C-alpha positions in Angstrom: 17.3 30.2 -18.6 15.6 29.4 -15.2 17.2 28.0 -12.4 19.0 25.2 -12.1 21.0 23.8 -9.0 24.5 22.0 -8.3 25.2 19.3 -5.9 28.5 19.4 -4.3 29.8 17.0 -6.4 28.7 19.0 -9.7 30.3 21.5 -7.6 34.1 20.0 -7.2 33.6 18.5 -11.0 33.5 22.4 -12.3 35.9 23.2 -9.8 38.9 21.1 -10.7 38.2 21.5 -14.5 39.7 25.2 -14.4 42.4 24.2 -12.1 40.7 25.5 -8.7 40.1 23.6 -5.3 37.5 25.7 -3.2 34.9 28.6 -4.2 37.1 30.5 -1.3 39.6 30.3 -4.3 37.8 31.1 -6.7 35.8 33.9 -5.7 39.5 35.6 -3.8 40.7 35.9 -7.3 37.6 37.7 -8.9 36.7 40.0 -5.7 39.2 41.7 -2.8 39.3 40.5 0.3 37.4 43.4 1.7 34.1 43.9 -0.7 33.7 40.1 0.5 30.8 39.5 3.2 33.1 37.5 5.8 29.5 35.4 7.9 26.3 34.3 6.6 23.8 35.7 5.0 21.1 37.1 7.6 18.5 34.9 6.2 16.2 32.2 7.1 17.7 28.7 6.5 16.7 27.0 3.6 13.4 24.9 3.8 12.5 22.4 1.1 10.1 22.4 -1.0 6.8 21.7 1.1 7.8 23.6 3.4 9.1 26.7 0.5 5.5 26.2 -1.0 3.7 26.4 2.2 4.7 29.1 3.3 4.6 31.5 0.4 0.9 29.3 0.6 0.5 31.4 4.0 2.5 34.3 2.9 -0.4 35.3 -0.2 -3.6 34.1 2.3 -2.7 37.0 3.7 -3.8 39.7 1.2 -7.2 37.5 1.4 -10.7 37.5 4.1 -9.3 33.5 4.4 -6.4 31.8 3.9 -7.1 28.1 2.3 -9.3 25.9 4.1 -7.7 21.9 5.5 -9.0 19.0 3.5 -9.6 16.0 5.7 -11.2 14.4 2.6 -10.4 10.8 1.0 -13.0 7.7 0.0 -10.7 7.7 -3.3 -9.9 11.6 -4.1 -6.3 12.8 -1.9 -4.9 15.8 -1.3 -1.4 14.7 -1.8 2.2 17.3 -3.1 3.0 18.1 -6.3 6.7 18.7 -6.7 6.7 21.6 -8.9 8.3 19.9 -11.2 5.3 17.3 -12.2 3.6 20.9 -14.4 6.7 22.4 -15.2 6.9 19.1 -17.4 4.3 17.8 -18.4 3.1 21.6 -19.4 5.6 21.2 -22.0 3.6 21.6 -25.4 5.4 18.4 -26.9 3.3 17.0 -24.2 0.2 19.2 -23.6 -1.0 18.8 -26.6 0.1 16.1 -28.4 -2.7 13.8 -29.6 -2.3 10.1 -28.2 -0.4 8.2 -30.3 -1.2 6.3 -33.1 1.3 6.9 -35.4 4.0 5.0 -33.5 7.1 6.4 -35.7 6.0 10.3 -35.4 5.4 9.7 -31.6 8.5 8.3 -30.1 8.3 11.1 -27.2 5.8 9.8 -26.3 5.6 6.4 -26.0 8.8 6.9 -24.5 7.1 7.7 -21.7 4.5 5.2 -21.8 7.1 2.8 -21.3 8.8 4.4 -18.7 5.1 5.2 -16.6 4.5 1.1 -17.1 8.6 0.0 -15.8 7.5 2.4 -12.8 3.6 1.0 -12.2 5.4 -3.1 -12.2 8.3 -1.8 -10.4 5.4 -0.3 -7.3 3.1 -3.4 -7.2 5.8 -6.0 -8.5 4.2 -6.9 -10.9 5.0 -8.3 -14.9 3.6 -6.4 -16.8 1.5 -2.9 -17.0 -0.3 -0.9 -20.3 -0.8 2.2 -20.7 -3.5 3.2 -18.7 -7.2 3.4 -18.3 -9.3 6.0 -17.3 -9.9 5.7 -13.2 -9.5 2.8 -10.2 -13.4 2.0 -10.6 -13.5 1.3 -14.4 -10.0 -0.7 -14.2 -11.6 -2.5 -11.0 -14.4 -3.4 -14.1 -11.9 -4.6 -16.5 -10.5 -6.7 -13.7 -13.3 -8.8 -13.4 -13.8 -9.0 -16.8 -10.6 -10.3 -17.8 -10.8 -12.8 -15.4 -13.9 -14.2 -16.9 -11.7 -14.9 -20.4 -9.3 -16.1 -18.7 -10.9 -18.3 -16.5 -13.7 -19.0 -18.8 -16.0 -19.2 -15.8 -18.5 -17.5 -15.9 -20.9 -18.0 -13.2 -19.1 -15.2 -10.3 -17.4 -12.6 -9.2 -17.2 -12.1 -5.8 -16.5 -8.8 -4.3 -15.7 -7.7 -0.3 -17.8 -4.6 0.4 -15.3 -2.7 1.8 -13.8 -1.8 -1.7 -14.9 1.1 -2.9 -19.4 1.7 -3.4 -18.6 3.3 -6.6 -16.3 0.9 -8.0 -18.4 -1.6 -7.2 -21.5 0.3 -8.6 -18.8 0.4 -11.3 -18.5 -3.7 -11.4 -22.2 -3.7 -11.3 -22.7 -1.5 -14.8 -20.2 -3.6 -16.1 -21.8 -6.7 -15.1 -25.4 -6.3 -15.5 -26.0 -7.9 -18.9 -24.1 -11.0 -19.0 -25.4 -13.6 -17.0 -22.7 -12.6 -14.2 -23.8 -13.2 -10.8 -22.3 -10.7 -7.9 -21.8 -10.8 -4.8 -20.8 -9.0 -1.8 -19.4 -9.7 1.1 -19.6 -8.0 4.0 -17.5 -6.4 6.4 -17.3 -7.5 10.5 -18.8 -4.6 12.6 -15.6 -4.4 14.5 -13.0 -4.6 12.5 -14.4 -2.8 9.2 -11.8 -5.3 7.0 -13.5 -9.0 5.2 -13.0 -12.8 6.7 -11.0 -14.8 4.5 -13.3 -17.8 5.6 -16.4 -15.6 4.3 -14.9 -14.9 1.2 -14.2 -18.4 1.1 -17.8 -19.7 1.5 -18.3 -16.9 -0.9 -16.2 -18.5 -4.0 -17.3 -21.8 -6.1 -16.1 -23.9 -9.4 -17.8 -20.7 -11.1 -16.0 -17.8 -9.2 -13.7 -16.1 -11.9 -11.8 -13.6 -8.7 -12.2 -12.2 -5.9 -12.0 -8.2 -6.0 -10.8 -6.6 -2.7 -9.5 -2.6 -1.8 -6.2 -2.3 0.3 -6.4 -0.4 2.5 -10.1 -0.7 2.3 -12.5 2.2 1.2 -12.6 2.6 4.8 -8.5 3.3 5.4 -8.7 -0.5 6.6 -6.3 -3.2 6.1 -7.1 -6.7 5.3 -5.3 -9.9 5.9 -4.7 -10.0 2.2 -3.3 -12.6 2.6 -5.7 -14.9 3.4 -8.1 -13.8 1.1 -5.7 -14.4 -1.8 -4.7 -17.9 -0.5 -9.1 -18.6 -0.6 -9.3 -17.1 -4.1 -6.7 -19.4 -5.3 -8.0 -22.4 -3.2 -11.2 -22.2 -5.3 -10.0 -22.4 -8.9 -10.6 -18.5 -9.2 -8.5 -15.4 -9.4 -7.4 -13.1 -7.2 -7.4 -9.2 -7.9 -6.2 -5.6 -5.3 -7.0 -2.5 -5.4 -4.9 -0.6 -3.7 -3.7 3.1 -3.0 -0.6 3.4 -4.9 0.5 5.6 -1.9 0.7 2.9 0.5 2.9 1.0 -1.7 6.1 2.6 -0.7 5.7 1.6 3.1 2.8 -1.9 2.8 3.9 -5.0 0.5 3.8 -5.2 -2.6 0.3 -7.9 -4.5 3.0 -9.0 -6.4 4.4 -10.8 -3.3 1.0 -11.9 -2.1 -0.2 -12.9 -5.0 -2.0 -11.1 -6.6 -3.4 -11.9 -10.6 -4.2 -8.2 -10.8 -3.2 -5.6 -9.8 -5.6 -2.2 -10.0 -5.2 1.6 -8.7 -6.0 4.8 -8.6 -3.9 7.2 -10.0 -4.4 10.5 -8.8 -2.7 10.5 -6.1 0.9 10.1 -8.1 1.0 14.2 -8.8 -2.4 14.6 -9.9 -4.5 17.1 -8.7 -8.0 16.9 -7.2 -9.8 18.2 -10.5 -13.4 18.2 -8.8 -13.1 14.2 -9.0 -11.5 13.4 -11.7 -11.1 12.7 -14.6 -8.4 10.3 -13.1 -5.9 7.8 -14.0 -6.6 4.0 -13.7 -4.6 1.6 -13.4 -3.9 -2.2 -14.0 -1.3 -4.6 -14.0 -1.3 -8.3 -14.4 1.1 -11.8 -14.3 2.8 -12.4 -17.8 0.3 -15.3 -18.3 -2.9 -13.0 -19.0 -0.8 -9.5 -20.4 -3.1 -11.2 -23.9 -5.9 -10.7 -22.0 -5.0 -7.6 -20.3 -7.3 -3.9 -21.6 -5.8 -1.0 -23.8 -2.8 -0.3 -25.0 0.7 -1.0 -24.4 3.7 0.0 -25.5 6.9 -2.0 -25.9 10.2 -1.5 -26.3 13.0 -2.8 -29.5 15.6 -1.4 -32.6 14.3 -0.9 -35.6 16.2 -1.9 -38.8 19.8 -0.4 -37.7 19.5 -1.1 -34.6 18.6 1.4 -32.7 16.3 1.4 -29.5 12.7 2.8 -30.3 9.0 2.0 -28.8 5.9 0.8 -30.4 2.9 -0.2 -29.8 2.5 -3.7 -29.3 -0.1 -7.0 -28.5 -2.0 -5.0 -30.4 -4.8 -8.1 -31.2 -5.9 -6.8 -28.1 -7.9 -3.6 -29.4 -10.7 -3.3 -31.9 -9.1 -1.8 -34.6 -7.2 -5.2 -34.7 -9.6 -7.9 -34.4 -13.1 -6.1 -33.6 -15.6 -8.3 -31.9 -12.7 -10.2 -30.8 -11.6 -7.8 -29.5 -10.7 -7.9 -25.5 -12.4 -5.1 -24.9 -13.7 -1.8 -25.9 -10.8 0.6 -24.5 -8.6 2.8 -27.5 -7.2 5.0 -25.5 -5.5 5.9 -22.1 -5.0 9.4 -19.7 -1.4 9.8 -20.9 -1.4 13.0 -19.5 -2.3 11.9 -16.2 0.0 8.5 -16.8 2.4 11.3 -17.6 2.2 13.2 -15.0 2.4 10.3 -12.3 5.8 8.8 -14.5 7.1 12.3 -13.6 6.3 12.0 -9.9 7.2 8.6 -9.1 10.7 9.0 -11.0 10.8 12.3 -8.8 10.4 10.8 -5.9 12.1 7.1 -5.1 11.3 4.5 -3.4 12.8 6.9 -1.2 10.7 9.5 -1.5 7.2 7.0 -1.6 8.5 5.4 1.9 8.9 9.1 3.4 5.8 9.9 2.2 4.2 7.0 3.3 5.0 7.1 6.4 4.2 10.9 6.7 0.6 10.3 6.2 0.9 6.9 7.9 1.8 8.3 11.3 -0.1 11.8 10.5 -3.6 10.1 10.2 -2.3 8.1 13.4 -2.2 10.9 15.6 -5.5 12.4 14.7 -7.3 9.3 15.2 -5.5 9.0 18.6 -6.6 13.0 18.9 -9.9 12.5 18.1 -10.7 9.4 19.8 -9.5 11.0 23.0 -12.7 13.3 23.3 -15.6 11.2 23.9 -17.7 11.8 21.7 -15.5 10.1 18.9 -14.7 6.7 19.3 -12.8 4.8 16.2 -15.7 2.9 14.7 -13.5 -0.3 13.9 -10.3 -1.9 14.8 -8.4 -2.9 12.8 -5.1 -1.0 11.5 -5.4 1.6 9.1 -2.8 3.6 6.6 -4.0 7.7 6.2 -8.1 7.0 6.0 -10.1 6.4 9.7 -13.8 5.9 10.6 -14.9 8.4 13.7 -18.2 7.2 15.3 -20.2 10.6 16.5 -21.5 10.3 19.6 -24.5 12.8 18.8 -24.8 11.1 15.4 -25.4 14.9 14.0 -23.0 13.8 11.4 -23.9 15.8 8.8 -24.6 18.5 11.0 -21.1 18.5 12.7 -19.2 18.2 9.0 -21.7 21.4 8.2 -20.5 23.5 10.9 -16.9 22.4 10.2 -16.2 23.5 7.0 -18.7 26.9 8.4 -15.6 27.4 10.5 -13.2 27.0 7.6 -12.0 23.2 7.9 -13.8 20.2 4.9 -13.3 17.5 7.8 -14.0 14.6 6.5 -16.9 12.8 4.1 -20.3 11.3 6.1 -20.3 7.5 5.7 -24.6 7.2 5.7 -25.5 7.4 2.1 -23.2 4.4 1.6 -23.8 2.3 4.7 -26.7 3.3 6.5 -25.3 1.3 9.6 -22.7 3.9 9.1 -25.0 6.7 9.6 -23.4 8.0 12.7 -19.7 7.8 11.4 -17.3 10.1 9.0 -14.7 9.1 6.9 -11.3 11.5 7.7 -8.4 11.5 5.9 -4.7 12.8 6.6 -1.6 12.8 4.1 1.7 14.3 3.8 0.2 17.9 3.5 -1.3 17.9 7.4 0.2 20.1 9.6 0.2 19.0 13.2 -1.4 22.7 14.0 -3.8 21.8 11.1 -4.6 18.4 12.9 -5.2 19.7 16.4 -6.9 22.8 15.0 -9.5 19.5 13.0 -9.6 18.3 16.8 -10.8 21.7 18.3 -13.2 22.8 15.9 -15.3 19.2 15.6 -15.2 19.1 19.3 -16.4 23.0 19.9 -19.9 21.4 17.3 -22.6 22.3 19.5 -25.2 19.2 19.4 -28.0 21.0 20.1 -28.4 23.7 17.3 -30.9 22.5 14.7 -30.3 20.3 12.0 -28.8 22.0 9.0 -31.4 22.9 6.0 -30.2 22.1 2.4 -29.1 25.0 1.5 -27.1 25.2 4.9 -24.9 21.7 4.2 -24.3 22.7 0.2 -20.6 23.5 -0.1 -19.6 26.9 -0.4 -16.1 26.2 -2.4 -16.9 25.8 -5.9 
């Protein structure tokens, strides 16, 4: 069987059960004293799982021409550490090969996991109820807007922060394109990189269904979410927040500052990068909106013999029950990724989530200060950040810079010009708990060493070299 460690409490209970006071006493009955080693083993001290994984990867990298490249890419897909137990449990055949649980009576294991997933999400976000997951973070934002249109009865306007992920806003625009709903985007302050609550209030009218904001936002900056929420509610609109789940290890939960609907991209919760998807959409809301929430919900009940069991509940929201009157066209969920998130959250617990969040914040702040100390680079915005931040390159050759860094073995960041033309001289840097001080120092060295006098790279040179 696989190795299972024993805690000191486990060892004490086992020794007491067989009437032995200590491990030394146990071994003294089995191994002659002159055959026992009376000193510690001459081996390095124990490592944590993340340290041991990095150590083994470093050893393995000696067999190749180059080691794995540190990545400082973010913008919605994040390189967080995934404990080995996530792969081991999620890879079991009962979970990995099973189909979506349409038949609750034969799917109790899957429904139990879904119920636990929902419970974790509500605790993480501070909301009352969560569904079994959606497709990804972008569609979750769009579904939150659709919920708001139905719940408020207002069909005139949706207000979204310009600091929300550009691709989330594109998805939202696609959802609203044929509904006759005006989509108003509130721009960000040039200095802060956040939206002004006063500007949000000015964008709202008596037909505004909701205000959507991301916190931390696409630039990694922290929005004044409490004031924005107050502005939304003052206009009679719902307040919808898209969050980074990892940030909730240390930031205030959305349910505690008045959010009506919370959405998130759940990739960072135990799911690998997967070249950009498929991912895990998270959505949670207040109890009063549960009938408007799309997708399936697993509920707990008892059978005729009083035994606890789980079922799909409140299914009148779904199209196989209400057909054209259904709340949305969502009829399934990302069950395997939700399972992985459930395992990850159960392993981490509140303390683990706090530690991961703090590591991200501290390491990213170190990287930000290191880059800002250069005469070439500066922080584009003044607002506080979590694990991502925007860097301005004085040379203005951002695409060339990032291509040069990639050739030196570092994925240094994401150019912002394609989404924000006014930030063509800027790039987004992300630092997670996986990045070491040596890797961050290497990032700064590579970026500061890149020549600005080279001719612009060709398209072929700028193309990513990884698969």
